[in-house]
Z-matrix of the N, CA and C atoms (Angstrom, degrees):
N
C 1 1.464
C 2 1.522 1 110.70
N 3 1.350 2 115.23 1 -43.31
C 4 1.460 3 119.79 2 -179.66
C 5 1.515 4 110.82 3 -65.80
N 6 1.347 5 116.08 4 -38.40
C 7 1.462 6 119.56 5 178.22
C 8 1.526 7 110.67 6 -63.51
N 9 1.338 8 115.87 7 -40.94
C 10 1.470 9 119.56 8 178.99
C 11 1.523 10 110.22 9 -61.45
N 12 1.319 11 116.34 10 -42.65
C 13 1.458 12 120.65 11 -179.24
C 14 1.530 13 111.44 12 -64.25
N 15 1.319 14 116.13 13 -42.38
C 16 1.466 15 120.26 14 -178.34
C 17 1.519 16 112.33 15 -67.99
N 18 1.334 17 116.06 16 -24.86
C 19 1.462 18 119.73 17 179.54
C 20 1.522 19 112.74 18 -79.03
N 21 1.318 20 116.99 19 -12.93
C 22 1.460 21 120.26 20 179.58
C 23 1.520 22 110.61 21 -76.62
N 24 1.319 23 114.86 22 146.57
C 25 1.462 24 119.30 23 174.47
C 26 1.524 25 109.12 24 -74.97
N 27 1.312 26 116.56 25 169.13
C 28 1.471 27 120.25 26 178.93
C 29 1.522 28 110.96 27 -59.94
N 30 1.337 29 116.31 28 -39.01
C 31 1.462 30 120.51 29 179.11
C 32 1.523 31 110.59 30 -64.23
N 33 1.332 32 116.48 31 -44.56
C 34 1.461 33 120.04 32 179.64
C 35 1.529 34 111.49 33 -63.19
N 36 1.321 35 116.57 34 -37.37
C 37 1.459 36 119.85 35 178.93
C 38 1.526 37 111.58 36 -64.98
N 39 1.327 38 116.25 37 -37.84
C 40 1.465 39 119.83 38 177.39
C 41 1.525 40 110.20 39 -61.88
N 42 1.331 41 116.42 40 -46.40
C 43 1.465 42 119.70 41 178.84
C 44 1.530 43 111.05 42 -63.80
N 45 1.332 44 116.34 43 -35.06
C 46 1.464 45 120.25 44 -179.56
C 47 1.520 46 111.62 45 -65.13
N 48 1.337 47 116.37 46 -35.68
C 49 1.468 48 120.55 47 178.16
C 50 1.532 49 111.25 48 -57.50
N 51 1.333 50 116.19 49 -33.07
C 52 1.464 51 120.32 50 178.13
C 53 1.531 52 111.28 51 -84.87
N 54 1.335 53 116.21 52 -39.26
C 55 1.460 54 120.75 53 -171.20
C 56 1.523 55 113.53 54 -69.58
N 57 1.330 56 117.48 55 -45.20
C 58 1.466 57 119.98 56 -173.94
C 59 1.529 58 112.66 57 -65.69
N 60 1.345 59 119.98 58 -51.93
C 61 1.477 60 118.70 59 178.58
C 62 1.527 61 112.48 60 -59.97
N 63 1.350 62 116.47 61 -41.50
C 64 1.463 63 119.75 62 -179.55
C 65 1.522 64 110.97 63 -63.75
N 66 1.334 65 116.42 64 -39.23
C 67 1.463 66 120.04 65 179.54
C 68 1.522 67 111.41 66 -65.56
N 69 1.323 68 116.95 67 -41.82
C 70 1.463 69 120.71 68 178.22
C 71 1.527 70 110.99 69 -61.45
N 72 1.339 71 116.19 70 -43.97
C 73 1.467 72 120.09 71 178.41
C 74 1.525 73 110.19 72 -63.33
N 75 1.334 74 116.17 73 -40.76
C 76 1.464 75 121.05 74 -179.65
C 77 1.526 76 110.77 75 -62.59
N 78 1.328 77 116.51 76 -41.73
C 79 1.466 78 120.53 77 178.93
C 80 1.524 79 110.68 78 -63.52
N 81 1.339 80 116.25 79 -42.85
C 82 1.466 81 120.50 80 178.52
C 83 1.524 82 110.46 81 -61.91
N 84 1.341 83 116.77 82 -42.34
C 85 1.464 84 120.50 83 178.96
C 86 1.520 85 111.46 84 -61.57
N 87 1.331 86 116.24 85 -41.77
C 88 1.463 87 120.29 86 -179.62
C 89 1.525 88 110.49 87 -64.37
N 90 1.333 89 116.16 88 -43.26
C 91 1.466 90 120.25 89 179.32
C 92 1.525 91 110.63 90 -61.85
N 93 1.345 92 116.23 91 -45.96
C 94 1.463 93 120.12 92 179.57
C 95 1.519 94 111.24 93 -63.01
N 96 1.335 95 115.95 94 -38.65
C 97 1.464 96 119.74 95 179.77
C 98 1.522 97 110.50 96 -64.37
N 99 1.339 98 116.18 97 -41.69
C 100 1.461 99 120.55 98 -178.24
C 101 1.522 100 111.37 99 -63.80
N 102 1.336 101 117.15 100 -40.47
C 103 1.463 102 119.40 101 -177.86
C 104 1.521 103 112.41 102 -88.31
N 105 1.352 104 116.13 103 4.30
C 106 1.458 105 120.15 104 171.96
C 107 1.503 106 115.57 105 84.36
N 108 1.336 107 117.56 106 18.35
C 109 1.454 108 119.64 107 -179.58
C 110 1.510 109 112.59 108 -105.22
N 111 1.320 110 116.31 109 0.29
C 112 1.457 111 118.89 110 -176.40
C 113 1.507 112 110.49 111 -70.75
N 114 1.353 113 117.89 112 138.62
C 115 1.455 114 121.27 113 179.20
C 116 1.502 115 110.28 114 -121.97
N 117 1.336 116 114.25 115 176.07
C 118 1.448 117 118.64 116 173.07
C 119 1.500 118 112.64 117 88.35
N 120 1.359 119 116.63 118 -130.79
C 121 1.447 120 123.41 119 -164.34
C 122 1.516 121 114.23 120 -61.19
N 123 1.341 122 116.98 121 -35.01
C 124 1.441 123 118.40 122 -174.76
C 125 1.504 124 113.73 123 -79.39
N 126 1.291 125 118.47 124 -6.92
C 127 1.452 126 120.90 125 -179.41
C 128 1.518 127 110.06 126 -95.46
N 129 1.323 128 115.22 127 177.48
C 130 1.451 129 119.36 128 -178.68
C 131 1.515 130 109.82 129 -58.83
N 132 1.316 131 117.00 130 118.45
C 133 1.456 132 122.31 131 -175.50
C 134 1.515 133 108.00 132 -113.20
N 135 1.322 134 116.57 133 116.03
C 136 1.455 135 120.79 134 -174.25
C 137 1.511 136 109.70 135 -113.07
N 138 1.317 137 116.78 136 122.40
C 139 1.455 138 121.19 137 176.13
C 140 1.515 139 108.21 138 -131.97
N 141 1.346 140 116.21 139 -179.69
C 142 1.471 141 119.17 140 -178.71
C 143 1.513 142 111.52 141 -53.49
N 144 1.327 143 116.75 142 -43.90
C 145 1.455 144 120.18 143 -171.90
C 146 1.518 145 112.39 144 -78.39
N 147 1.350 146 118.29 145 -10.44
C 148 1.447 147 120.68 146 -177.72
C 149 1.517 148 112.59 147 -94.21
N 150 1.334 149 118.45 148 3.52
C 151 1.456 150 120.99 149 -172.07
C 152 1.518 151 110.61 150 -107.78
N 153 1.320 152 114.79 151 127.35
C 154 1.452 153 120.44 152 177.76
C 155 1.515 154 107.21 153 -141.85
N 156 1.304 155 118.33 154 128.54
C 157 1.458 156 121.46 155 -175.31
C 158 1.522 157 110.40 156 -112.74
N 159 1.355 158 114.42 157 91.40
C 160 1.461 159 120.40 158 179.17
C 161 1.519 160 111.76 159 50.12
N 162 1.340 161 115.57 160 46.15
C 163 1.455 162 120.11 161 176.99
C 164 1.496 163 113.71 162 92.36
N 165 1.363 164 119.31 163 -9.42
C 166 1.454 165 121.59 164 179.90
C 167 1.503 166 109.70 165 -96.39
N 168 1.319 167 117.07 166 150.78
C 169 1.446 168 120.88 167 175.98
C 170 1.517 169 109.15 168 -73.46
N 171 1.346 170 115.83 169 162.46
C 172 1.464 171 120.64 170 -176.80
C 173 1.515 172 111.31 171 -58.67
N 174 1.331 173 117.64 172 -36.01
C 175 1.455 174 120.73 173 -176.94
C 176 1.525 175 112.08 174 -66.76
N 177 1.359 176 116.88 175 -21.69
C 178 1.450 177 120.04 176 -175.71
C 179 1.521 178 112.83 177 -82.87
N 180 1.322 179 116.98 178 -29.76
C 181 1.454 180 119.10 179 -174.31
C 182 1.518 181 110.62 180 -148.64
N 183 1.333 182 117.46 181 88.64
C 184 1.452 183 119.18 182 178.75
C 185 1.510 184 111.47 183 -65.83
N 186 1.329 185 115.00 184 145.27
C 187 1.457 186 119.92 185 176.76
C 188 1.505 187 113.47 186 82.50
N 189 1.338 188 119.19 187 14.22
C 190 1.449 189 121.48 188 -179.17
C 191 1.507 190 112.02 189 -81.72
N 192 1.347 191 114.62 190 -169.48
C 193 1.450 192 119.85 191 -179.66
C 194 1.513 193 110.15 192 -70.66
N 195 1.317 194 114.84 193 149.69
C 196 1.458 195 120.69 194 173.50
C 197 1.508 196 107.12 195 -104.35
N 198 1.311 197 116.88 196 117.07
C 199 1.447 198 120.98 197 179.29
C 200 1.504 199 109.01 198 -131.56
N 201 1.318 200 114.98 199 175.44
C 202 1.459 201 119.71 200 176.96
C 203 1.518 202 108.93 201 -69.00
N 204 1.306 203 116.94 202 133.01
C 205 1.457 204 120.83 203 178.88
C 206 1.508 205 110.01 204 -117.63
N 207 1.344 206 115.68 205 174.26
C 208 1.452 207 119.87 206 -179.18
C 209 1.508 208 111.97 207 -68.37
N 210 1.325 209 117.50 208 -14.13
C 211 1.456 210 120.75 209 -179.41
C 212 1.515 211 112.05 210 -97.32
N 213 1.334 212 117.61 211 17.16
C 214 1.454 213 119.64 212 179.54
C 215 1.517 214 111.44 213 -58.87
N 216 1.331 215 116.74 214 -25.95
C 217 1.458 216 119.98 215 -179.44
C 218 1.510 217 112.11 216 -64.68
N 219 1.341 218 116.84 217 -13.01
C 220 1.454 219 119.84 218 -178.57
C 221 1.523 220 109.83 219 -81.00
N 222 1.326 221 115.47 220 61.63
C 223 1.452 222 122.50 221 177.88
C 224 1.521 223 107.55 222 -102.84
N 225 1.307 224 115.88 223 136.02
C 226 1.454 225 119.71 224 -177.11
C 227 1.517 226 111.17 225 -57.76
N 228 1.337 227 116.87 226 127.58
C 229 1.454 228 121.15 227 178.59
C 230 1.513 229 110.16 228 -75.96
N 231 1.332 230 116.71 229 -42.01
C 232 1.458 231 121.15 230 -179.34
C 233 1.526 232 109.61 231 -94.09
N 234 1.306 233 115.69 232 98.56
C 235 1.454 234 122.05 233 175.18
C 236 1.520 235 107.86 234 -121.66
N 237 1.321 236 116.24 235 169.24
C 238 1.467 237 119.37 236 -179.62
C 239 1.519 238 110.67 237 -58.74
N 240 1.327 239 116.51 238 -43.65
C 241 1.460 240 120.02 239 -178.12
C 242 1.525 241 112.09 240 -65.59
N 243 1.321 242 116.53 241 -42.72
C 244 1.461 243 118.58 242 -178.62
C 245 1.524 244 111.51 243 -68.52
N 246 1.326 245 117.40 244 -34.79
C 247 1.464 246 120.62 245 177.85
C 248 1.525 247 110.40 246 -67.59
N 249 1.334 248 116.57 247 -39.90
C 250 1.466 249 120.26 248 176.57
C 251 1.525 250 110.07 249 -61.18
N 252 1.333 251 116.61 250 -43.26
C 253 1.464 252 120.76 251 178.30
C 254 1.523 253 110.92 252 -62.25
N 255 1.331 254 116.95 253 -37.87
C 256 1.463 255 121.68 254 178.60
C 257 1.525 256 110.73 255 -58.32
N 258 1.327 257 116.39 256 -49.18
C 259 1.465 258 120.06 257 -177.55
C 260 1.527 259 111.94 258 -71.72
N 261 1.335 260 117.43 259 -35.27
C 262 1.462 261 120.12 260 -179.47
C 263 1.528 262 111.16 261 -66.90
N 264 1.329 263 115.90 262 -54.20
C 265 1.465 264 120.09 263 -177.73
C 266 1.526 265 111.09 264 -69.82
N 267 1.330 266 116.75 265 -46.04
C 268 1.458 267 119.59 266 178.65
C 269 1.512 268 112.08 267 -62.25
N 270 1.341 269 116.66 268 -38.44
C 271 1.458 270 120.55 269 -180.00
C 272 1.513 271 112.72 270 -64.35
N 273 1.331 272 116.46 271 -49.69
C 274 1.462 273 118.84 272 -179.27
C 275 1.522 274 112.08 273 -68.21
N 276 1.319 275 117.14 274 -32.02
C 277 1.466 276 119.63 275 174.35
C 278 1.521 277 110.11 276 -61.33
N 279 1.330 278 116.60 277 -42.87
C 280 1.458 279 120.62 278 177.71
C 281 1.513 280 112.74 279 -63.99
N 282 1.344 281 116.61 280 -37.47
C 283 1.468 282 120.28 281 178.27
C 284 1.524 283 110.54 282 -62.57
N 285 1.335 284 115.91 283 -45.05
C 286 1.465 285 120.20 284 -179.09
C 287 1.523 286 111.15 285 -67.12
N 288 1.322 287 116.46 286 -49.73
C 289 1.465 288 120.12 287 -177.47
C 290 1.523 289 111.67 288 -67.58
N 291 1.344 290 116.43 289 -28.60
C 292 1.459 291 119.67 290 179.36
C 293 1.512 292 112.99 291 -64.70
N 294 1.333 293 116.67 292 -20.34
C 295 1.457 294 120.53 293 178.23
C 296 1.513 295 113.00 294 -89.16
N 297 1.312 296 116.56 295 -2.49
C 298 1.463 297 121.16 296 178.24
C 299 1.521 298 110.53 297 -99.22
N 300 1.289 299 114.62 298 166.59
C 301 1.471 300 119.70 299 -178.37
C 302 1.524 301 109.56 300 -85.63
N 303 1.334 302 115.34 301 68.25
C 304 1.459 303 121.24 302 -179.78
C 305 1.518 304 109.66 303 -120.55
N 306 1.327 305 117.49 304 147.47
C 307 1.471 306 119.87 305 177.18
C 308 1.523 307 110.76 306 -65.71
N 309 1.319 308 116.27 307 151.43
C 310 1.464 309 122.07 308 -177.56
C 311 1.528 310 112.91 309 -54.94
N 312 1.350 311 119.28 310 -47.02
C 313 1.474 312 118.95 311 -179.47
C 314 1.525 313 112.71 312 -58.13
N 315 1.350 314 116.49 313 -37.11
C 316 1.461 315 119.93 314 -179.51
C 317 1.525 316 110.84 315 -67.40
N 318 1.331 317 116.57 316 -41.54
C 319 1.466 318 120.76 317 179.16
C 320 1.525 319 110.62 318 -61.41
N 321 1.323 320 115.92 319 -47.08
C 322 1.461 321 120.64 320 -178.63
C 323 1.523 322 110.88 321 -64.46
N 324 1.327 323 116.82 322 -45.08
C 325 1.461 324 120.69 323 -177.38
C 326 1.526 325 111.65 324 -64.22
N 327 1.332 326 116.89 325 -46.35
C 328 1.463 327 120.08 326 -179.19
C 329 1.527 328 110.67 327 -64.97
N 330 1.327 329 116.43 328 -38.25
C 331 1.466 330 120.37 329 178.92
C 332 1.522 331 111.02 330 -64.34
N 333 1.330 332 116.17 331 -41.77
C 334 1.463 333 120.12 332 178.12
C 335 1.526 334 111.06 333 -63.84
N 336 1.329 335 116.37 334 -40.94
C 337 1.463 336 120.15 335 179.07
C 338 1.527 337 111.02 336 -65.14
N 339 1.335 338 116.24 337 -40.79
C 340 1.465 339 119.83 338 178.46
C 341 1.525 340 110.61 339 -64.58
N 342 1.329 341 115.98 340 -42.09
C 343 1.458 342 119.82 341 177.92
C 344 1.515 343 111.92 342 -63.45
N 345 1.337 344 116.26 343 -42.05
C 346 1.461 345 120.29 344 179.16
C 347 1.527 346 111.05 345 -64.51
N 348 1.333 347 116.82 346 -38.21
C 349 1.464 348 120.17 347 177.85
C 350 1.528 349 110.47 348 -62.91
N 351 1.333 350 116.35 349 -40.36
C 352 1.467 351 120.15 350 178.05
C 353 1.518 352 110.85 351 -65.70
N 354 1.328 353 116.39 352 -41.66
C 355 1.460 354 121.44 353 178.61
C 356 1.523 355 110.58 354 -59.66
N 357 1.319 356 116.12 355 -45.84
C 358 1.459 357 120.28 356 -178.80
C 359 1.524 358 110.88 357 -67.11
N 360 1.340 359 116.95 358 -38.81
C 361 1.464 360 120.65 359 -179.45
C 362 1.522 361 111.05 360 -63.71
N 363 1.332 362 116.70 361 -42.49
C 364 1.463 363 120.06 362 179.14
C 365 1.526 364 110.21 363 -63.16
N 366 1.336 365 116.83 364 -43.24
C 367 1.464 366 120.25 365 178.64
C 368 1.526 367 110.94 366 -62.48
N 369 1.320 368 116.11 367 -40.45
C 370 1.468 369 120.53 368 177.51
C 371 1.527 370 110.43 369 -63.78
N 372 1.328 371 116.85 370 -40.99
C 373 1.461 372 120.90 371 179.37
C 374 1.524 373 110.94 372 -62.66
N 375 1.339 374 116.00 373 -40.05
C 376 1.463 375 120.38 374 177.90
C 377 1.522 376 110.00 375 -62.57
N 378 1.323 377 115.59 376 -41.83
C 379 1.464 378 119.83 377 179.49
C 380 1.523 379 110.86 378 -61.01
N 381 1.345 380 116.92 379 -42.93
C 382 1.454 381 120.28 380 178.96
C 383 1.530 382 111.09 381 -64.86
N 384 1.335 383 116.29 382 -38.48
C 385 1.466 384 119.78 383 178.62
C 386 1.520 385 110.79 384 -63.67
N 387 1.332 386 115.95 385 -39.39
C 388 1.460 387 120.13 386 178.71
C 389 1.521 388 110.96 387 -65.15
N 390 1.323 389 117.11 388 -37.73
C 391 1.464 390 120.11 389 178.68
C 392 1.535 391 110.29 390 -61.64
N 393 1.327 392 115.55 391 -42.54
C 394 1.457 393 119.42 392 -179.81
C 395 1.522 394 111.05 393 -66.18
N 396 1.328 395 116.11 394 -42.04
C 397 1.457 396 119.55 395 -177.96
C 398 1.522 397 112.09 396 -69.94
N 399 1.338 398 116.11 397 -26.64
C 400 1.462 399 119.35 398 -179.55
C 401 1.526 400 112.23 399 -85.74
N 402 1.352 401 116.29 400 1.68
C 403 1.459 402 118.43 401 -179.75
C 404 1.528 403 111.32 402 -67.33
N 405 1.321 404 117.41 403 -21.84
C 406 1.459 405 121.41 404 174.40
C 407 1.514 406 109.14 405 -110.94
N 408 1.333 407 116.35 406 136.34
C 409 1.462 408 119.78 407 -175.92
C 410 1.521 409 112.25 408 -70.74
N 411 1.332 410 115.20 409 144.60
C 412 1.458 411 122.16 410 174.20
C 413 1.515 412 107.80 411 -119.24
N 414 1.313 413 117.28 412 126.95
C 415 1.459 414 121.75 413 176.27
C 416 1.522 415 108.41 414 -83.24
N 417 1.327 416 115.95 415 109.08
C 418 1.456 417 119.69 416 -177.51
C 419 1.526 418 111.53 417 -62.32
N 420 1.336 419 116.69 418 -27.09
C 421 1.463 420 120.14 419 179.36
C 422 1.525 421 111.91 420 -62.64
N 423 1.317 422 116.50 421 -23.04
C 424 1.458 423 119.94 422 179.59
C 425 1.523 424 112.64 423 -70.99
N 426 1.328 425 116.56 424 -8.26
C 427 1.467 426 119.65 425 177.74
C 428 1.528 427 111.45 426 -78.96
N 429 1.337 428 116.58 427 -20.87
C 430 1.471 429 120.38 428 -178.70
C 431 1.527 430 110.03 429 -63.12
N 432 1.326 431 115.19 430 132.61
C 433 1.454 432 120.34 431 179.73
C 434 1.512 433 114.19 432 88.65
N 435 1.332 434 116.48 433 -1.44
C 436 1.459 435 119.94 434 -179.74
C 437 1.526 436 111.04 435 -97.66
N 438 1.301 437 114.83 436 157.86
C 439 1.463 438 121.66 437 176.57
C 440 1.523 439 108.46 438 -97.88
N 441 1.324 440 115.89 439 132.89
C 442 1.453 441 120.69 440 178.89
C 443 1.513 442 111.11 441 -129.45
N 444 1.311 443 114.82 442 -173.51
C 445 1.465 444 120.73 443 -179.83
C 446 1.521 445 109.41 444 -130.85
N 447 1.320 446 116.45 445 136.15
C 448 1.461 447 121.23 446 -179.38
C 449 1.523 448 109.56 447 -69.14
N 450 1.332 449 115.57 448 128.27
C 451 1.465 450 121.57 449 177.87
C 452 1.524 451 110.51 450 -100.40
N 453 1.322 452 116.53 451 -45.04
C 454 1.464 453 122.78 452 174.46
C 455 1.520 454 107.19 453 -122.36
N 456 1.332 455 116.81 454 130.39
C 457 1.463 456 122.64 455 -174.31
C 458 1.527 457 112.29 456 -46.51
N 459 1.339 458 116.07 457 134.18
C 460 1.462 459 122.46 458 179.99
C 461 1.525 460 108.47 459 -101.49
N 462 1.339 461 118.37 460 118.93
C 463 1.470 462 121.18 461 -179.43
C 464 1.524 463 112.10 462 -62.51
N 465 1.335 464 116.04 463 147.80
C 466 1.466 465 121.91 464 -179.40
C 467 1.527 466 111.34 465 -69.62
N 468 1.318 467 115.19 466 161.58
C 469 1.467 468 124.06 467 170.70
C 470 1.526 469 113.43 468 53.54
N 471 1.321 470 117.01 469 37.96
C 472 1.470 471 121.70 470 177.31
C 473 1.521 472 113.03 471 55.22
N 474 1.330 473 116.83 472 35.06
C 475 1.465 474 120.76 473 -178.31
C 476 1.527 475 112.91 474 -87.97
N 477 1.294 476 116.26 475 -0.16
C 478 1.460 477 119.27 476 179.58
C 479 1.516 478 110.32 477 174.17
N 480 1.327 479 115.62 478 -174.56
C 481 1.454 480 121.18 479 -177.81
C 482 1.523 481 110.68 480 -113.43
N 483 1.318 482 114.33 481 146.45
C 484 1.452 483 121.66 482 168.01
C 485 1.513 484 107.51 483 -124.21
N 486 1.306 485 117.45 484 -159.42
C 487 1.462 486 120.08 485 177.53
C 488 1.521 487 110.02 486 -137.78
N 489 1.325 488 114.62 487 146.98
C 490 1.458 489 120.95 488 178.17
C 491 1.524 490 109.72 489 -129.42
N 492 1.310 491 115.29 490 151.51
C 493 1.459 492 121.75 491 173.17
C 494 1.521 493 108.54 492 -102.55
N 495 1.321 494 116.11 493 126.72
C 496 1.463 495 121.74 494 -179.10
C 497 1.527 496 108.47 495 -137.98
N 498 1.315 497 116.69 496 141.01
C 499 1.460 498 120.26 497 174.83
C 500 1.524 499 108.49 498 -87.66
N 501 1.335 500 115.78 499 114.70
C 502 1.461 501 122.20 500 -179.38
C 503 1.521 502 108.34 501 -125.30
N 504 1.312 503 116.01 502 128.52
C 505 1.464 504 121.56 503 -179.20
C 506 1.526 505 111.01 504 51.78
N 507 1.334 506 114.87 505 42.77
C 508 1.459 507 123.59 506 177.60
C 509 1.523 508 112.09 507 64.56
N 510 1.325 509 116.85 508 21.97
C 511 1.463 510 121.24 509 175.52
C 512 1.516 511 110.24 510 -118.67
N 513 1.309 512 115.00 511 142.45
C 514 1.457 513 120.93 512 176.67
C 515 1.521 514 107.37 513 -86.10
N 516 1.334 515 117.01 514 108.51
C 517 1.457 516 121.92 515 -172.04
C 518 1.523 517 112.15 516 -118.00
N 519 1.300 518 114.87 517 157.44
C 520 1.465 519 121.95 518 176.59
C 521 1.524 520 108.59 519 -118.95
N 522 1.342 521 117.32 520 124.48
C 523 1.455 522 122.20 521 -177.92
C 524 1.528 523 110.36 522 -124.79
N 525 1.320 524 115.90 523 150.82
C 526 1.455 525 120.05 524 168.53
C 527 1.521 526 108.22 525 -72.26
N 528 1.332 527 116.13 526 145.67
C 529 1.463 528 119.66 527 -175.74
C 530 1.520 529 110.93 528 -147.21
N 531 1.329 530 114.90 529 153.34
C 532 1.470 531 122.53 530 176.20
C 533 1.523 532 107.59 531 -132.84
N 534 1.332 533 116.08 532 161.34
C 535 1.459 534 119.66 533 179.56
C 536 1.518 535 110.77 534 -142.14
N 537 1.319 536 115.64 535 148.42
C 538 1.463 537 121.23 536 175.62
C 539 1.524 538 110.89 537 -95.03
N 540 1.310 539 116.91 538 3.01
C 541 1.464 540 120.93 539 -179.76
C 542 1.526 541 110.42 540 -60.12
N 543 1.323 542 115.96 541 155.93
C 544 1.462 543 120.22 542 -177.19
C 545 1.520 544 112.85 543 -87.03
N 546 1.303 545 116.72 544 11.70
C 547 1.466 546 121.21 545 176.51
C 548 1.521 547 109.53 546 -143.68
N 549 1.324 548 115.59 547 159.09
C 550 1.456 549 119.47 548 176.63
C 551 1.525 550 109.84 549 -68.19
N 552 1.314 551 116.05 550 143.30
C 553 1.461 552 121.20 551 174.97
C 554 1.523 553 107.44 552 -97.23
N 555 1.311 554 115.87 553 115.02
C 556 1.455 555 121.97 554 -170.65
C 557 1.530 556 112.43 555 -82.53
N 558 1.330 557 114.64 556 159.72
C 559 1.459 558 121.53 557 176.55
C 560 1.528 559 110.84 558 -55.45
N 561 1.327 560 116.03 559 132.35
C 562 1.454 561 121.60 560 179.59
C 563 1.512 562 114.33 561 92.29
N 564 1.342 563 117.46 562 -9.44
C 565 1.466 564 120.68 563 -178.12
C 566 1.528 565 110.91 564 -77.56
N 567 1.318 566 116.25 565 141.46
C 568 1.462 567 121.92 566 178.74
C 569 1.524 568 109.81 567 -79.47
N 570 1.341 569 116.38 568 133.15
C 571 1.463 570 121.10 569 -178.32
C 572 1.524 571 110.01 570 -131.82
N 573 1.330 572 114.85 571 160.32
C 574 1.464 573 122.34 572 179.11
C 575 1.522 574 108.44 573 -116.38
N 576 1.320 575 117.24 574 129.63
C 577 1.465 576 122.11 575 -178.23
C 578 1.524 577 109.33 576 -82.81
N 579 1.332 578 115.73 577 119.78
C 580 1.467 579 120.30 578 -177.01
C 581 1.522 580 113.34 579 -103.02
N 582 1.319 581 118.45 580 -20.30
C 583 1.458 582 119.55 581 -177.74
C 584 1.509 583 112.15 582 -179.21
N 585 1.339 584 115.02 583 -170.81
C 586 1.458 585 122.75 584 -178.67
C 587 1.515 586 108.47 585 -136.95
N 588 1.313 587 117.52 586 136.69
C 589 1.456 588 120.89 587 177.71
C 590 1.522 589 109.82 588 -82.80
N 591 1.332 590 116.06 589 174.49
C 592 1.463 591 120.54 590 178.23
C 593 1.522 592 111.51 591 -64.96
N 594 1.329 593 116.94 592 -20.95
C 595 1.461 594 121.09 593 179.03
C 596 1.526 595 111.61 594 -92.63
N 597 1.328 596 116.30 595 14.29
C 598 1.460 597 121.44 596 -178.92
C 599 1.522 598 112.88 597 59.72
N 600 1.314 599 115.65 598 39.29
C 601 1.461 600 122.68 599 172.80
C 602 1.526 601 107.30 600 -104.07
N 603 1.315 602 117.28 601 131.79
C 604 1.456 603 119.91 602 179.03
C 605 1.521 604 110.68 603 -70.71
N 606 1.320 605 116.63 604 142.09
C 607 1.462 606 121.29 605 170.78
C 608 1.520 607 107.06 606 -104.06
N 609 1.324 608 115.87 607 130.23
C 610 1.460 609 120.13 608 -174.12
C 611 1.522 610 110.87 609 -133.15
N 612 1.314 611 115.49 610 160.20
C 613 1.460 612 122.56 611 173.85
C 614 1.524 613 107.25 612 -134.30
N 615 1.328 614 117.40 613 159.64
C 616 1.470 615 118.93 614 176.14
C 617 1.521 616 110.17 615 -56.92
N 618 1.300 617 116.91 616 135.90
C 619 1.462 618 120.38 617 -176.19
C 620 1.521 619 112.31 618 -63.68
N 621 1.342 620 116.80 619 -27.75
C 622 1.464 621 118.46 620 -179.29
C 623 1.522 622 112.53 621 -74.64
N 624 1.347 623 116.76 622 -6.81
C 625 1.457 624 120.18 623 177.60
C 626 1.524 625 112.59 624 -93.76
N 627 1.327 626 115.84 625 -5.46
C 628 1.459 627 119.67 626 -179.71
C 629 1.523 628 108.78 627 -72.99
N 630 1.316 629 115.68 628 128.32
C 631 1.464 630 120.48 629 -178.72
C 632 1.515 631 110.54 630 -67.34
N 633 1.300 632 115.35 631 132.60
C 634 1.463 633 119.88 632 177.94
C 635 1.519 634 111.79 633 -89.46
N 636 1.321 635 114.62 634 -5.65
C 637 1.465 636 118.24 635 -179.77
C 638 1.494 637 110.36 636 -94.60
């Protein structure tokens, strides 16, 4: 291993610094996805534009079915998974090309293009996964009364939206959420779903504030 490293040029070593960690993370993500523990982007992702209630817009009927809408294409291009793929594929491309007799600008440019192609492919794959998962309707109202976990920090006092992961109808789903709590609800914090707004955004409170009586 040490001999292989010493044989690399300085340029190849730089690309390797990006490629190896990204590849390890990518492998871990794949393993978690296979055993069903993967969270975040690859799971059902519900936002304002993804909600359609039997032909009505979200504003017309809160708590309706969640189905595939014409705005499904509005999937985030830059996600953690796609960025990891960018560095993994772009990094190894740079390592390979760095060993060839190519000018530095060409190596960098081709590596960036390869990384960008990987990033776009992962985002496209997520979009296809969402289409499949949205083939069956999910009643967002069934999230009320359930305990979830904060995925993206939720600003305090209804000052903005975050995201929570909640199991609804035996599916691991991601919903936009707001809170009236006087503090931000941080990533990983347990929350209790108290209701749904007219925009089909979940309202949540810290789970430790739920009365046990």
